Phi, psi and omega in degrees: 000316179297317185284321179303311186274338170301315180293319184288328177296318186295320186268327182264344184242299189294314186291338187251004178226167172256153173316124177156200192297314187297316179297321180298318179297320174289332177286320170309313185290326173303317184292319179300312185290333178290329183282329188311308181304318176296324184290323180290328177292316185285334183292335179297347178272338188233335188273144172292157183303319183296334176277328187285331183297308179294327176301311180296315178308304182299310181303308186284329177293318175295325183295321178288321180292322179292318181305318185277332170300320179299311180294322184287328177289325175296321179289334179270359174306306183301325175300313180298319182295314177302313182297318180292319171303316185292319182291331182283336181299141181270118176293338184283177180286187179299140176089354180280148184290146179282136182294137178290155185300138176263109184298325185294323183285318183295324177296312178305312177303309181299320180290325179292312180292327182291320179293321174302312181297317179299314183295319171302315179292315184296316180300316190282310185299318179295322176298310182303321176297314179302313181300317186295334184252006176271172186292131181302144173286155173254124180247129178256126183232102172284134183229125186283132179236121182287137181085004182289128181297142176309324178304333187264003179300122179088006179300133189252111168263115176269114183239133174221149188210179177042054172289324176047049171309130189193197180294335184248354175219132186153201178060230184297329184293320184287325176300321181292324179296320174296321175295327179292324175297307178303327183291342181277359182048068187285149163287318176211151182246133180236120177258107189260064167085172176060042177290323190224154179227058179178176183275162182302309186296337175280327192241016184303314178297313184298326184270353186303325181303339180303326181297343182268001175292137178241124188216136179297323183231029166108167176243132184234151186222147166226153186288147163250184184296326185291334176299338181266005170269358188229190176281098184296313187299320182301317183292319185285337174283324187278335182295320176295343174289340178260016177081019181254127175270123182271121176260115176241092185055050178210178182219162177222149173277136176232155183170189173197158184058031182083350180261144182229163166218168184260133170246121181241154180220139178231158181296161170304155179290342178269004187295317189302324181262012182281342182092358181276117184298139172083001179261143181159141182300130177215094175294322183300319181291324180290332180260001185295126178080006178282157178276120182294345185275349181273132178302153187227123177246133183244139172253118179214125192298319185255135183304326180298346173291349180294341175300313182289326182296314183300312181297325184275356181079030181287139179282316183219128171249131178256116181227172180212239167079328187276338184064019185067010186107321181068299170239104178302139008266027182300336182301331179289319180297320185296333179292343171294337180241344182233141179292341178207146177263323173196161177092185184258139178216162176244137184235087189068230177273355180265129177265143182231123173253123179248114180274150187283350179080169187256331184252212181205169179233139180076236180297130178287060188213152161219125183243112185078009179206093181297146172290149184216151171245135186246132175256104178270118178253111176291138179221161182283141178207000000 
């Protein structure tokens, strides 16, 4: 926050104003805006939900806008340097004295570039806000599974994840998400973690639409890292009352026409250090005693867990966590920690599909990563 807002102050306040009242007022405003995100995080401990909602909207919306203003200003630095250099050149012949710097021209340049960066940031963040709060796209992804019984051809696993129900996401938008899932006529529904960003008593009404999910063979859930930022056990007790089966290092047989495959689910990789007793990813426990000739689909929140899945002979892993990057260019940074950001990839004999998720975390925006509901269609291969 200090680096981000220090640079914004330098380019948007100091460079565009002269010493005086206006600069002092804008400096105070910059300090207030820099403190807002930290205040939003700290406020969760002391503020009532009704006060936290507007604070989060303001703080995280500003954070997204500030991030793109920061990027735009950085991209304009070469332009600033070239124009300043050009104006410093002496147009007269050799021996002529160099013209002194013109403060008014320098101020005009700074203001022009600040307005340009502001327009870019507002346009980018505004578009991201519209996309993040729009209905998720539906992606149909056929995936060939070796040894799949013909009776399972076209079996639909509809997956959505990263709902991040919170002060800024929920209500009618989550209801529309559930309706979009039901419209795909799923054989099974998989929710691969990070469903909530709040306590049960705060989000009980927002999560209630899960009870309206209609699935031929059930709705299944595994924990993400954000489930361990709240009262995990309270949520895991509540979800089954909404018809959601929680898979904690275990598996269930699914199928039709007498043919089956195994659907397994494991805890998030952060669970073991979360402090919640008995939690931790344990793929061996989930697969103990299974018939290796039966196809296996694994729900694991983070794509990096595919390394364990490949060693265990998993046919397909469904993951999320990355939000598809959420805010470009964060997808490049995510690649330093995860083997895939979104879409289908192969890791040895194991296929990995990473959904971009339905919600968002932090800034209520998505730039370069539309929210999605994914229809996984199993095919023979």
